C-alpha positions as CSV (number, residue, x, y, z in Angstrom):
1,M,-57.1,9.4,112.8
2,S,-55.5,9.1,116.3
3,T,-53.9,5.9,117.7
4,A,-56.9,5.5,120.0
5,D,-59.3,5.9,117.1
6,Q,-57.4,3.3,115.1
7,T,-57.5,0.9,118.0
8,Q,-61.3,1.4,118.5
9,A,-61.9,0.9,114.8
10,S,-59.9,-2.3,114.6
11,A,-61.7,-3.7,117.7
12,S,-65.1,-2.9,116.2
13,S,-64.2,-4.7,113.0
14,G,-63.3,-7.8,114.9
15,E,-59.9,-7.9,113.3
16,Y,-57.7,-6.1,115.9
17,E,-55.2,-4.9,113.4
18,N,-53.7,-2.3,115.8
19,E,-53.8,-4.0,119.2
20,P,-53.3,-7.4,120.8
21,V,-56.2,-9.8,120.1
22,P,-58.3,-10.0,123.4
23,K,-59.1,-13.3,125.0
24,H,-62.7,-13.3,124.1
25,A,-61.8,-13.1,120.3
26,L,-59.6,-16.2,120.3
27,K,-60.5,-19.0,117.9
28,S,-60.8,-22.7,118.5
29,G,-58.4,-25.2,116.9
30,N,-60.7,-26.4,114.1
31,K,-60.5,-22.9,112.5
32,F,-56.8,-23.4,112.0
33,W,-56.9,-27.0,110.9
34,G,-59.5,-26.2,108.3
35,M,-57.7,-23.0,107.1
36,Y,-54.3,-24.7,106.7
37,A,-55.8,-27.7,104.9
38,G,-57.8,-25.5,102.6
39,E,-54.9,-23.0,101.9
40,H,-52.3,-25.7,101.2
41,A,-54.4,-28.3,99.5
42,A,-55.1,-25.7,96.9
43,G,-54.2,-23.9,93.7
44,T,-50.5,-24.0,94.0
45,E,-50.6,-27.7,94.3
46,F,-51.9,-28.1,90.8
47,M,-48.9,-26.3,89.5
48,I,-46.0,-27.4,91.8
49,G,-46.4,-31.2,91.4
50,P,-46.3,-31.1,87.6
51,L,-43.4,-28.7,87.6
52,F,-41.4,-31.2,89.7
53,L,-42.0,-33.8,87.0
54,L,-41.1,-31.4,84.2
55,N,-37.9,-30.6,86.1
56,G,-36.9,-34.3,86.0
57,V,-37.3,-35.1,89.8
58,S,-37.2,-38.8,90.4
59,L,-40.1,-40.5,92.2
60,Q,-37.9,-41.5,95.1
61,N,-36.5,-37.9,95.5
62,I,-40.0,-36.4,95.4
63,V,-41.3,-38.7,98.1
64,L,-38.4,-38.6,100.5
65,G,-37.7,-34.9,99.9
66,L,-41.3,-34.0,100.7
67,L,-41.5,-36.2,103.8
68,V,-38.5,-34.4,105.4
69,G,-39.0,-30.9,104.0
70,N,-42.7,-30.8,105.1
71,L,-41.8,-32.0,108.6
72,L,-39.3,-29.1,108.9
73,A,-41.9,-26.7,107.8
74,V,-44.4,-27.9,110.4
75,L,-41.8,-27.6,113.1
76,S,-41.0,-24.1,112.0
77,W,-44.7,-23.1,112.4
78,R,-45.1,-24.9,115.7
79,Y,-41.9,-23.8,117.5
80,L,-40.8,-20.5,115.8
81,C,-44.0,-18.7,114.7
82,A,-46.9,-20.0,116.9
83,P,-45.3,-19.5,120.3
84,I,-44.6,-15.8,119.7
85,A,-48.0,-15.2,118.1
86,A,-49.9,-16.8,121.0
87,R,-48.0,-14.5,123.5
88,A,-47.7,-11.2,121.6
89,R,-51.0,-11.5,119.7
90,L,-50.1,-8.9,117.2
91,T,-50.1,-8.9,113.4
92,L,-46.7,-9.2,111.8
93,Y,-46.8,-5.6,110.7
94,N,-47.9,-4.2,114.1
95,H,-45.3,-6.4,115.8
96,L,-42.5,-5.3,113.5
97,E,-43.4,-1.7,113.8
98,R,-42.7,-1.7,117.5
99,I,-39.1,-2.9,116.7
100,A,-38.2,-1.3,113.4
101,G,-40.3,1.9,113.5
102,K,-43.1,3.0,111.2
103,G,-40.9,4.3,108.4
104,L,-38.9,1.1,107.8
105,V,-41.9,-1.1,108.2
106,K,-43.7,0.7,105.4
107,I,-41.0,-0.3,103.0
108,Y,-41.2,-3.9,104.2
109,N,-45.0,-3.9,104.0
110,L,-44.9,-2.7,100.5
111,A,-42.6,-5.5,99.5
112,N,-44.6,-8.0,101.5
113,G,-47.9,-6.9,100.1
114,I,-46.8,-6.8,96.4
115,L,-45.2,-10.2,96.6
116,F,-48.2,-11.8,98.2
117,C,-50.4,-10.2,95.5
118,F,-48.2,-11.8,92.8
119,L,-48.6,-15.2,94.5
120,A,-52.4,-14.7,94.8
121,G,-52.4,-13.7,91.1
122,A,-50.9,-17.0,90.1
123,M,-53.7,-18.7,91.9
124,I,-56.3,-16.6,90.1
125,T,-54.7,-17.8,86.9
126,V,-55.1,-21.4,88.1
127,S,-58.8,-21.0,88.8
128,A,-59.3,-19.2,85.5
129,T,-58.0,-22.3,83.6
130,A,-60.9,-24.3,85.0
131,V,-63.6,-21.6,84.6
132,G,-62.5,-21.2,80.9
133,I,-63.2,-24.9,79.9
134,P,-66.9,-24.5,79.3
135,F,-66.2,-21.4,77.2
136,D,-63.6,-23.2,75.0
137,M,-61.0,-20.7,76.2
138,P,-57.5,-21.1,74.5
139,M,-55.3,-22.3,77.4
140,P,-52.0,-20.5,78.1
141,S,-48.9,-22.6,77.8
142,L,-45.5,-22.7,79.5
143,G,-44.2,-20.3,76.8
144,D,-46.8,-17.7,77.4
145,W,-45.8,-14.7,79.5
146,M,-48.6,-12.5,78.3
147,P,-52.3,-13.2,78.2
148,N,-53.1,-15.3,75.1
149,S,-56.8,-14.3,74.5
150,T,-59.4,-11.8,75.4
151,T,-61.5,-14.6,76.9
152,F,-58.7,-15.4,79.3
153,V,-58.5,-11.8,80.5
154,V,-62.2,-11.5,81.0
155,I,-62.4,-14.7,83.0
156,V,-59.4,-13.8,85.2
157,L,-61.0,-10.4,86.0
158,A,-64.3,-12.1,87.0
159,V,-62.6,-14.8,89.2
160,G,-60.4,-12.1,90.8
161,A,-63.3,-9.9,91.6
162,V,-65.0,-12.7,93.6
163,I,-61.8,-13.7,95.4
164,A,-61.0,-10.1,96.3
165,V,-64.5,-9.5,97.8
166,V,-64.3,-12.7,99.9
167,A,-60.9,-11.8,101.3
168,S,-62.0,-8.3,102.1
169,L,-64.7,-9.5,104.4
170,G,-62.1,-10.5,107.0
171,Y,-60.4,-13.4,108.8
172,E,-63.7,-15.1,109.9
173,T,-65.0,-15.2,106.4
174,V,-61.7,-16.5,105.0
175,A,-61.5,-19.2,107.6
176,K,-65.2,-20.2,107.1
177,F,-64.7,-20.4,103.3
178,A,-61.6,-22.7,103.8
179,N,-63.4,-24.9,106.4
180,I,-66.3,-25.5,104.0
181,A,-64.2,-26.2,101.0
182,S,-61.1,-28.1,102.3
183,P,-62.7,-31.5,103.2
184,W,-64.2,-31.8,99.8
185,M,-61.1,-30.6,98.0
186,V,-58.9,-33.1,99.8
187,L,-61.1,-35.9,98.6
188,V,-61.0,-34.6,95.0
189,F,-57.2,-34.4,95.1
190,L,-57.0,-38.0,96.4
191,A,-59.5,-39.1,93.7
192,C,-57.4,-37.3,91.0
193,G,-54.3,-39.2,92.1
194,L,-56.1,-42.6,92.2
195,V,-57.8,-42.1,88.8
196,A,-54.5,-40.9,87.3
197,L,-52.8,-44.1,88.6
198,K,-55.5,-46.2,87.0
199,Q,-55.1,-44.3,83.7
200,L,-51.4,-44.9,83.9
201,G,-52.1,-48.7,84.3
202,V,-49.6,-49.3,87.0
203,A,-49.9,-52.2,89.5
204,D,-46.9,-51.7,91.7
205,M,-44.1,-49.2,92.7
206,Q,-41.8,-50.6,90.0
207,G,-44.4,-50.0,87.4
208,L,-45.0,-46.5,88.7
209,E,-41.3,-45.6,88.6
210,K,-41.1,-46.8,85.0
211,V,-44.1,-44.7,83.9
212,W,-42.8,-41.7,85.8
213,S,-39.4,-42.0,84.1
214,E,-41.1,-42.3,80.7
215,S,-43.2,-39.2,81.4
216,I,-40.0,-37.2,82.2
217,F,-38.4,-38.6,79.0
218,I,-41.3,-37.4,76.8
219,A,-41.6,-34.0,78.6
220,N,-38.0,-33.3,78.0
221,D,-37.7,-34.8,74.5
222,G,-35.1,-37.2,75.6
223,P,-33.1,-38.1,78.7
224,P,-33.3,-35.2,81.1
225,E,-30.6,-33.6,83.1
226,S,-32.6,-33.2,86.4
227,T,-32.1,-29.8,87.9
228,M,-33.7,-31.0,91.2
229,G,-32.6,-33.8,93.5
230,F,-33.4,-34.7,97.1
231,W,-31.9,-31.6,98.6
232,S,-33.7,-29.3,96.2
233,V,-37.1,-30.9,96.9
234,M,-36.4,-30.9,100.7
235,F,-35.4,-27.3,100.9
236,F,-38.2,-26.2,98.5
237,A,-40.8,-28.0,100.6
238,W,-39.4,-26.4,103.8
239,F,-39.1,-22.9,102.5
240,C,-41.8,-22.5,99.8
241,N,-43.8,-21.0,102.7
242,A,-40.8,-19.4,104.4
243,A,-42.4,-16.0,104.6
244,M,-45.2,-17.4,106.6
245,H,-43.4,-19.5,109.2
246,V,-39.8,-18.4,109.7
247,G,-40.7,-15.1,108.2
248,M,-43.5,-14.7,110.8
249,A,-46.3,-13.6,108.4
250,D,-48.5,-16.1,110.2
251,L,-48.3,-14.2,113.4
252,S,-51.3,-12.5,111.8
253,V,-53.1,-15.8,111.7
254,F,-51.9,-17.5,115.0
255,R,-52.6,-14.3,117.0
256,F,-56.1,-15.7,117.2
257,A,-55.0,-19.1,118.5
258,K,-55.8,-20.0,122.1
259,K,-52.6,-22.0,122.4
260,A,-49.3,-22.3,120.6
261,S,-49.9,-26.0,120.0
262,Y,-52.4,-24.9,117.3
263,G,-49.2,-24.5,115.2
264,W,-49.5,-28.3,114.6
265,A,-52.5,-27.4,112.4
266,S,-50.0,-26.6,109.7
267,S,-49.4,-30.3,109.3
268,A,-52.8,-30.6,107.7
269,G,-51.6,-28.3,104.9
270,M,-48.2,-29.9,104.6
271,Y,-49.0,-33.6,104.4
272,V,-52.4,-33.3,102.8
273,G,-51.5,-30.5,100.5
274,H,-47.7,-30.4,100.0
275,F,-47.4,-34.1,99.9
276,M,-50.5,-36.0,98.7
277,A,-51.8,-33.2,96.5
278,W,-48.4,-32.4,94.9
279,I,-47.9,-36.0,94.0
280,S,-51.5,-36.4,92.8
281,A,-51.0,-33.4,90.6
282,A,-47.8,-34.8,89.1
283,L,-49.5,-38.1,88.4
284,M,-52.3,-36.2,86.6
285,L,-49.7,-34.7,84.2
286,A,-48.0,-38.1,83.8
287,A,-51.4,-39.5,82.8
288,Q,-52.1,-36.6,80.4
289,I,-48.7,-37.3,78.8
290,K,-49.4,-41.0,78.4
291,I,-52.9,-40.5,77.0
292,N,-52.3,-37.7,74.4
293,G,-48.6,-36.7,74.7
294,D,-49.6,-33.2,76.0
295,T,-46.9,-31.8,78.4
296,N,-48.7,-28.5,79.1
297,P,-49.4,-28.5,82.9
298,V,-52.6,-26.4,82.8
299,P,-54.6,-27.3,85.9
300,G,-58.1,-27.0,84.5
301,P,-57.7,-29.5,81.6
302,M,-55.5,-31.8,83.7
303,A,-58.2,-32.2,86.4
304,N,-60.9,-32.4,83.8
305,N,-59.1,-35.3,82.1
306,V,-59.1,-37.4,85.3
307,V,-62.3,-36.6,87.2
308,G,-64.4,-34.4,84.9
309,L,-66.7,-31.8,86.4
310,A,-65.5,-32.4,90.0
311,G,-62.0,-31.7,88.9
312,I,-63.0,-28.4,87.2
313,I,-64.8,-27.3,90.3
314,C,-61.9,-28.4,92.5
315,V,-59.4,-26.3,90.5
316,I,-61.7,-23.2,90.8
317,V,-62.2,-23.6,94.5
318,A,-58.5,-24.5,95.1
319,G,-57.3,-21.3,93.5
320,W,-59.7,-19.4,95.8
321,T,-58.6,-21.0,99.0
322,T,-55.0,-20.1,98.4
323,A,-55.7,-16.6,97.1
324,N,-58.1,-15.7,99.8
325,P,-55.8,-15.8,102.9
326,T,-52.9,-14.6,100.7
327,I,-54.8,-11.4,99.7
328,Y,-55.9,-11.1,103.3
329,R,-52.3,-11.0,104.4
330,A,-51.5,-8.5,101.6
331,G,-54.3,-6.3,102.7
332,L,-53.0,-6.2,106.3
333,A,-49.6,-5.2,104.9
334,F,-51.1,-2.3,102.8
335,Q,-53.3,-1.2,105.7
336,A,-50.3,-0.9,108.0
337,M,-48.7,1.5,105.5
338,I,-51.5,4.1,105.9
339,P,-52.5,4.9,109.4
340,G,-56.2,5.0,109.9
341,S,-57.0,3.2,106.6
342,S,-59.7,0.6,106.3
343,R,-58.7,-3.0,106.3
344,F,-61.6,-3.8,103.9
345,W,-60.5,-1.3,101.3
346,A,-56.8,-2.1,101.7
347,T,-57.6,-5.8,101.1
348,L,-59.8,-5.0,98.2
349,A,-56.9,-3.0,96.7
350,A,-54.7,-6.0,97.2
351,G,-57.3,-8.1,95.4
352,I,-57.2,-5.8,92.4
353,I,-53.4,-5.9,92.2
354,A,-53.6,-9.7,92.4
355,T,-56.2,-9.9,89.7
356,I,-54.1,-7.8,87.4
357,A,-51.1,-10.1,88.1
358,G,-53.3,-13.1,87.3
359,I,-53.7,-11.9,83.7
360,F,-50.0,-12.7,83.2
361,P,-49.5,-16.6,83.2
362,A,-45.8,-16.3,83.8
363,F,-46.4,-15.9,87.6
364,A,-47.9,-19.4,87.6
365,W,-45.4,-21.0,85.2
366,K,-42.4,-19.7,87.2
367,L,-43.9,-20.6,90.6
368,L,-41.0,-22.7,91.8
369,T,-38.5,-19.9,91.3
370,F,-40.9,-17.2,92.5
371,V,-41.8,-18.8,95.9
372,G,-38.1,-19.4,96.5
373,L,-37.3,-15.7,95.7
374,Y,-40.1,-14.2,97.8
375,G,-39.1,-16.4,100.7
376,T,-35.5,-15.2,100.4
377,I,-36.7,-11.6,100.4
378,L,-39.3,-11.7,103.2
379,A,-38.3,-14.5,105.5
380,P,-35.2,-12.8,107.0
381,M,-37.4,-10.1,108.6
382,G,-38.9,-12.9,110.7
383,A,-35.4,-13.3,112.3
384,I,-35.6,-9.7,113.5
385,I,-38.8,-10.6,115.3
386,F,-37.5,-13.9,116.7
387,F,-34.1,-12.5,117.9
388,D,-35.8,-9.4,119.4
389,W,-38.4,-11.5,121.2
390,Y,-36.0,-13.9,122.8
391,F,-32.8,-11.8,123.2
392,H,-34.3,-8.3,123.8
393,R,-37.8,-8.8,125.2
394,K,-37.0,-12.1,126.9
395,G,-40.4,-13.4,125.9
396,D,-42.2,-10.6,127.7
397,A,-45.3,-9.5,125.8
398,A,-46.0,-6.5,128.0
399,N,-42.5,-5.2,127.2
400,L,-43.3,-5.4,123.4
401,H,-46.8,-3.9,123.8
402,N,-45.4,-0.9,125.6
403,A,-42.4,-0.5,123.2
404,V,-41.9,2.7,121.4
405,P,-39.1,2.7,118.8
406,A,-36.5,5.4,119.3
407,K,-36.6,6.1,115.6
408,S,-39.2,5.7,112.9
409,F,-36.5,4.1,110.7
410,N,-34.3,1.6,112.5
411,L,-31.1,1.4,110.6
412,A,-29.9,-1.7,112.5
413,V,-33.0,-3.6,111.1
414,L,-32.5,-2.1,107.6
415,F,-28.9,-3.2,107.2
416,A,-29.5,-6.5,108.9
417,W,-32.2,-7.2,106.3
418,I,-30.7,-5.9,103.1
419,I,-27.1,-7.1,103.4
420,P,-27.9,-10.9,103.4
421,V,-30.9,-10.5,101.0
422,G,-28.8,-8.4,98.6
423,A,-26.0,-10.9,98.6
424,A,-28.5,-13.8,98.0
425,V,-30.3,-12.1,95.1
426,Y,-26.9,-11.3,93.5
427,M,-25.9,-15.0,93.8
428,I,-29.3,-16.2,92.4
429,Q,-29.0,-13.9,89.4
430,T,-25.3,-14.4,88.7
431,Q,-24.4,-17.9,89.9
432,G,-27.7,-19.6,88.9
433,I,-28.1,-21.1,92.4
434,S,-31.8,-22.0,93.1
435,A,-33.6,-19.5,95.2
436,W,-35.0,-22.0,97.7
437,Y,-31.5,-22.6,99.2
438,F,-31.2,-19.0,100.5
439,P,-34.0,-18.4,103.1
440,L,-32.2,-20.3,105.8
441,P,-28.8,-18.7,105.6
442,C,-30.4,-15.3,105.0
443,W,-32.6,-15.7,108.1
444,I,-29.7,-16.7,110.3
445,A,-27.4,-13.9,109.0
446,C,-30.2,-11.4,109.4
447,G,-30.8,-12.3,113.1
448,I,-27.1,-12.2,114.0
449,L,-26.5,-8.9,112.2
450,F,-29.5,-7.4,114.0
451,L,-28.1,-8.3,117.4
452,I,-24.7,-6.9,116.4
453,F,-26.0,-3.7,114.8
454,S,-28.7,-3.0,117.5
455,G,-26.0,-3.6,120.2
456,K,-23.8,-0.9,118.6
457,Q,-26.8,1.4,118.5
458,K,-27.3,1.1,122.2
459,L,-23.6,1.7,122.9
460,T,-23.7,4.8,120.7
461,A,-26.8,6.1,122.5
462,Q,-24.9,5.7,125.8
């Protein structure tokens, strides 16, 4: 299929994967507020909050760390990602292709798509733990890397099939699904936290701190040596979505925004989801520990213990609202690898991969480490876009739209990316440093190396 045919096909689908989004296709602000609230007050929240508690994070550190880290994340969306998206109006993959060339971007797209699929798979696992309750499904535990029953596998496949189809229908459907689900889910998350507090029997902050510390003590079979303090929580909150804001994956979302100020919509996700919902989920685990001594942070049973059927439904829908846009992004990555391919079928393929990943509970149980690692790998490529936009294009969208890479495989981009990421992965594996500390230094190093290497390329060409 020719470039002109690809452009015509993307325009007719209403997704504009291969061209700038035209003015008549831009979306109003409520589409973004609803989508971010739905995506981030969602499935991951049921896992991350309890994992903080199991890692021995004090109540003070979780509150202060999340307040600061989430603010930095919102500012990253608003001032790094959204301004470029609202001017260039290209998907991440189309934008990057004009800088790095098609050959290199295919490698990046493959890494991007697969990692997004694994994240979506964890959310399918989360939903499955709620769907399985009426079927008396044996719940996976923190020690389970492999599926623990046939029932679990069947339910994951069924849940994944529904999510894959919804995501394949396109951005409008994904946003509509989130807008419908998010207001109700937010209320259920709040209710979960309030009921859990009642179950814990606390009347003031001092009482809550005492119960919180007792829960950590029981979960760790004695006084814990906390592996996460204020700085860990802050950096995790800032960079758990590093691939989306500083990594520029959400160029694909904000290319539909009428104004860059719509980047503030990310605050709906950060403070409703990554603050209130994380803490509520942690309180649910604390209540479960107090009531029956069960330290297994399985979302379905935890939510069922505090608000019953509403909690079960919330876990199911929460997994969907995270997995849907994540699979949508993965589909765009896979589509960009194969010129002329259908976004629908590429997204459906991403959904299938995510569903297979969802069969393995380890992706959910190791979520803290996984999101730090995928941010470390993917986020630095966003620095290429940022530094190119401001230093090479000078913020000129027409310059970018007319750009034709000199080579299909830009070595300056490749080495700027793999040198800091390779060093970071080595240190994570050999030095035991937490992965969420690396997206920022890798991002800065990648951008600087890109300017140095691309400058040398120009001198060589002359």
